[in-house]
N, C-alpha and C positions, 0 to 999 in steps of 0.2 A: 516474514515482514513484507507487507504489500505496499508498494508506493502507488497511490491512486493518482489518476490523471487521464489526460486525453493523449493516447499514444500517437507519436509522430508530431506532436505540437510542442516541442521543446521550447523552453524560454517563456512560456505563457504562465500566468499566475495559477491556473488550475492544474498545472503539471508539476507543481512543487514537490509532491510526494515522490515522483519518479526521479527528480533531480537529487533529492535527499538519498535515495537508494543508490544512485550512481556514485555519489560521494562516499557512502558507506562501503560500497563494493571496492572503491579505490583504497580506503583505509584498511580494509580487511584483506587486501592484496588479491582480490578475485575479479577485478574489473575486466580482465581478459577472458573470464569464464562465463560471461553471459551467453546463453544459447536459447534458441527458439524451442519452446515445448508446445507442439501443436495440440497435445492432449488437453491443455488448459488455456490455450490461446494466450500465451504470455512469454515474456523473456524471463529466464530463470538462471540464477547463479547460486551455487551452494557454497557455504562458508562455515568456518568454526570461529567462535569468539568466546573466550573465558570458559571453555569446556562445553559450550552449547553448539549444537548443530543448527545452522540457520538455512532456511530457504528464502532467498531474496526473489521477489516477484514483481514484475512490471507488466500489468495486463495490456494486451494488444487490442484493446477495445476502447470505445469512448467511455467517459466517466460514468454515465448512468447505467453502463453494463459491466463495469469492473467486477461486480460481485460474482458474475458467472465464472470468471477466471479464478477468482479467489476461492470460490466453493469447489471448483474442479481440482485445483491444486491441493486443497485441504483433503479431499478424498484420495488423491494420488499419494500424498505424503502422510496419510493417516493422522491428520491434525484436527483437533476440535476447535470450536470458536475461541475458547480460552487460551489457545496456543498462538492465536493470530494477532499480529500487531498491524494496524492500518496507519499509514503515514499520509496525511492529506492537508490541503490548504484550509485556512479558516479566515473568512472575511471579517469576523467579529474580533479578531486579535490584531493588534498593531503589527506592522511589517517587522518581521524577524522575531517576534515573540513566540515562544514555544510553550505548550502545555500538554500534559498527559490527561486523558479522560479514560476512566475505567467503565466500559459498558455504557448503557443508557441509550437515549434517542440519537437520531442522526443530526438533529439540530438544523434541518433543512439542507444538509449536504447530500447531493444526489449519489455520489460515489459510495458514501457510507450507507445510505439507504439501500442501495443496490446490494451491498454486502450483507446487510441485515436480512433482506428479503431472501437472497440466495442461500444463506447459511441457516435461515430460520432461527436466528439468535442475535442478540445485541451484546453478547459477552466480550466481543473483541476489544482489546486495548487500543486506544487511538493516540497517536502523536500528532497534535494539531499545530501546524506551522502558520503563523500569522502572515497574511498578505495585505491586511488593511482593506479599506473600502476605496475604490477609485476616486 
């Protein structure tokens, strides 16, 4: 589960994906388990939920390069594009609205496009978090 965003820019609308992962880590009781993984240039926490082993990932790069971290982590943890969930902001959704998108285009989102390019696939499931238009 990759929370897309601009690392180090907490509280900004484009870092909603990372904020969601922070909350998920707290709910799964692994918030203290975040560690820097230099192999994929990301913060990583491992968790288990409903019998599934999860890799929570917050890339330490700007949004348009998040895919490099996601692709490196996929290789390290032997994951295919269909195993990956991307959590990201969506300007076209009203603030707080959430939708799941199964594959398809990036719809103009630079972080998603970076992941599609780096993984050479658009099969990732996306959790789109509405931030509305300014």
